[in-house]
N, C-alpha and C positions, 0 to 999 in steps of 0.2 A: 574315302571314302568320300563324296560330294561336298560342296561348301557347307559349313556347319549351320544349316538352317532346318535340318530335319530332327525335331525334338518331339517325342511322342510320350504323352502321359497315359500309359496303359491303365493304371489304377488311379481313378479320380478320388474324390472325397469318399471315404468309407463310412457307411451307416452302421451304427451300433445295434446289436441284437438286444432287445429289452426282455426277452423271454428267459426268466430265471431258471426254468427247467432244463435249459441247455448248459447250465453252469458246469464247469469242469473242475472237479475236486480231485487233486492228485496227492494222496498221502503216501507215506513211506511204504505202506502195505500194497500200494498199487503200482509201484515202480520197483523193478528188480533188475539188476545188472549181472550178467554172467561174465566171469573173467575170461580173457583170451589167453591163448597159449603164448608164453613169453618167448622171445628170441634173444640170442646172445649177440648183442650189438654194443658198440661203444657210444654211450650218450652222456651228456652232461646232466647232473642231478642238482635240482634246485627246488627248495620248498616242497619236497616230497614228490616232485614230478621229474620226468626226464625230458630233455630238450636236445635238439640236434647238436652234434659236436663240430660239424663243419662250420667254421666262422661263428662260433657260439655267441649267443646273445642277440642275434639279428631278428629271429622270429619269435613272436610272443606266445604262440600256442604250443603247449607241450606235445611231443610226439606220442607219449603214452595216451594222452587224451584223444589224439587223432585216431590212434589205432583202436581204442576202446569204443569210441562213438561212431566212427565212420567205416571201418573195414568190414566187419561182419556184424550185422544187427538184425533183430527181429522186432517189429514195432506194431502195436495196435494202431489202426488208422481207419478212416471213414471213407475210403475210396476202393471199392472192390476191384477196380481195373488194375490195381497195382499188386495183386496177390502173387506171392511166390511161395511155393511149398517146400523150398529147400530148408533143411534143418541145420542150424548152425548156432554159434554163440549169439546171444541176442539180448536186446533191451525190450522190455514189454511195458507199454503204457495202456492202462485200461481206461476207456473213454465212455462217459455217459453223454450221449450225443442226441440233441434235439429233444422234443417233448416226450417221445416214446421211451427215452432213456435206454435204448437198445445198446447192447454191447456189439459193436461191429469190429470184429477182430480180423485184421489182415496181417499176414506175415511178410516180412521183407528181409531178404538176405543180401541187402546192398547197403549203400552209404546213406546215412540219415541226411546229411547235408545235400547230397546229390538228389535225393528224393524231394527235399525242400525246394530246390531250384526247379525241378521238373513240375512240381505242383504250382509254383509261382508262374512259370512260363507255359503252363498248359501242355506239358509233356515235350516241349522243345528243349533240346540240349544246347542249341546254338542258333544264332541269327545271321551271322555273316553270309553274304550271298555266295561267296566262293568256297564255303565250307564243304559242300557236297562234291566238289570236283577237285579238291586239293590232293596233290600227290605226296607232298611232304608236310607233316603237321607237327607243331611243337606245342606241348601242354606245359605251361610254366607254373610251377608250384603244384605239381600233380598230386601231392599227398599220397593217398592210398592207390592212386592210379585209376580210380573208377571211371572218370570221364574219358581218359585216354583209351582204356580197354573197351568201354561201350562204344565209343566213337569208331575205333578201329574195327571192331567186330561188325557193327551195323553197316558201316560204309562198305566193308568188304562184301558182305552178303547182298546188299542192295545193288552194288555194281555188277556182281556176278549174275544176279537175277535179271537185271536189265539187259545185259549182253547176251545171255542165253535166249531170252525172250525175243530180242531183236535179231538174233542169228548173225551178230556182227563178227565175232571171232570166238573161238573156243574159250570157255570160262577160265581154264587153267593157264591160258596164255596172257591173261590180263593181270598186270601187276597191281595189287591193291595198294592203297595209300599207306605210307610208312609213318607211323606215329611215334614220336619220342616224348616221353614224360620226364621232366627234370625237377628235382627237389633237393633241399638241403638234408632231408632225412631219408634213410634207406628203409622205408616202411611199406614198400610196394610188394605185391605177391610175386612169386617166382614162376608160376604157371600162367602165362599170358598168351594172347594170340600171336601168331608168327610175324605179323606186321606191326607189333607193338613192342617197344623196348623202353627201359628206364635208365636214367643216368643221375648220379649224385653230383651236383654242381651248384655254383653260386652265379646266378645270371646277372648279379650286380657287378661281376668282374667281366673281363673281356670274353666275348663269345668265341669259341674255338672250332665250331663246326665248319667243315670244309665245303659245305653246300648251303644254299638258301632255302627258305621255306615258302610254301604257298599260303599257309594259314598258321597264325600264332594265336593261341587261346590262353587266357589267364582268368582264373576265377577265385574270388575271395583272397586277393593278395594285398588289399588295402591294409596299411599298417605294417607291411613287410618291407617296402622299399624306402630308402632315405631320399632317393632322387628319381621321381617318376619321369621327369623329362628325359633323363639319361636312359632309363629303361625303354621308354617308348621310342626314343631315337635309335637305340640299338635294334629294337624290333624292326623298325623301318628299314634300317640298313641291311638286315638279314632276311628280308622278304624278296621274293621274285617280283618282277613287274606284274602288276595286277593282283598281288597278294593282299591278304586281309589280316588285320589285328582285331581281336575281340576281347574286351575286358568286361567281366561281370563282377560287380562289387556291391556291398551294402555300405551305408554311410552312417557315421556317428556325427552328432548326437541323435537320439530318437526324437520323433516328432509326434504331433497330434493335430487333428483337424477341428477339435471341439473344446479344447482347454481342459480336458479331464486329466491330462498329464502335465504336472506343474511342480514348481519348487515345493520342498517340504516332503516329497515322496522319496523313499530310498532309491527307487529305480531311476528317478530323474537325476538325483545327485550322482549315482553310480555312472550313468551315461556321460555326465559332464566330467567326472573324475577320470574315466578311461580315456576320453578324448584329450584332456589336459595332459595326462601321463604320456600318451602316445606322442604328443607334440614335444614334450620335454625330451623324449628319447629320440626325436628326429624322424619318426615314422608315423605320421598322423593318420588316424582313423577317418579323417574327413577328406582325405586327398582325392577320393573318387569324384568329388564335385568339379574337379579341374581336368578330368580325363580328356574331354573333348578339346579343351584349350591346348593341352599338351600335344594331342594327336595332330591338330591343325598346324601347330608350330613345327612339328617334326616333318611335315610335308604330306600327310595323309589327306585324301579327298574322299568325298562321299561318306562323311562322318555322320552316323546316325546315333542318336541317344534315345533310349527307351527307359521310361520311368515306371517302376513298380513299387509295391509296398509289402513289407513283411509285418503283419499285425502281431502284437506281442503275445496274443493268445487267440482263442476262438471268439473274441468279442464281436466281430463284424456280423451284420445281418445276412449279407450275401453268402450263399453256401460255398462258393469257390474260395472267397477270401477267408471264410471260417476255417476251411480245410488248410489253407496256407498258414493260418494262425496256429493250428494244431501242430503243424510241422515246425513252426518257430519255437513253440514250447518244447518240442522234442529236441530240436537242434541246439538252440541257445540255452534252454533250461538245463539240459543234461551236461552241457559244457561250460556252465557259468563259472565254476571255479577255475578251470583251465584258462578261459578267456581273461579272467580278472587277475589271477595270481601274479603273473609276470609284470603286468602294467602297474598294479597297485604296490607291489613290493619294489620293483626297480624305479618306477616313476615317482612314487610318493613315500617310499621308505617304510611301508607297513610290514609288520611281521605276518607270518603265515596264520597265526592265531587271530590276529586282527582282521585279516581278509575273510577267514571262514566265519567269524562272528558277524561281520558286516553283511555278508551275502544272504543271511537269513531273511532280512527285510526285503532285499532285492528279489529273492525267490517268491516271497509273498506277493509283492507287487506284480511280478511277471505273470502270476496266475489270477490276478484280480481282474475280472471282466468289466469292472466299472472304470478301469483305466484304459482309455482307448489310444494306446501308443502304438507306434510302428517304426520300423527301420526303413528309411528311404532307400530305394534300390536304383 
């Protein structure tokens, strides 16, 4: 992608909101989770969670946690532009927002993490220049497949609309982009667009596709690969000339711009413990800081880095960042146990009971608006 001189800090220093009336208090009576229909799959069971069976032990997030949080959810939110009226299994968060303490309830029948990214990127799902014209697309670590499905559907519709409007060729003669989502866990839906398919495979092994891709996308895979240079090199080798690789990741440890996040706080210690455990296990949660370096080494040009921030809750003063923080609380807060369990048990030898007890303080800090922490993106 160009020589590595394009580095953009989209989110600069965040100002804290000092208005106590906008405090977010989420008690047990304000958060409820509906169970999802279980499927008969072969998974590994560890500390009360199920994990992928293919090459077990590689990925730290349990797939029952992924299915519960990401596949079908309904969430209270403060942005009416994201309203969806589809009724489904859901997670509801009741939010007292701004001085008026209005309850702004928006329903979402999609992926919490996907919505978190869309809020962060102001509704953009991708940034690579070649994404809109790609014919063959690979979504690495597709999870529930939400990005691949949305990308495939939206791209297909937009191309058909453009071609019909321009009277170029009949819409039904235009082949839509083919999107392949690959993951270690078979948790994707069966009803998908005709141009979207899913495969269960390990991309750390040899790639066996008989064709090359125009666009390879990967999101939130930090902590998943033992050898990022190898993965990025493989991606380079499997791209057509002019193809693009896009990596979207958050980074551990958490950071702060004003010193309000510091030693002695449970969340500060938790952040450090998770990073330390991931490094012990050979899959560091801090690897995203070297993505550009590895891409340049692999041969990529026109490498662009965009920096964003995920506030730990709705502590920022700026309305957009406040909303992103609410999504952080929904995304990270709901999945705190799943994110922590494998790392603290495998990396530090903690028991399930120790982890659950420890996370009480972390949850409290995560909701504390006096702590102005964020995940670098």
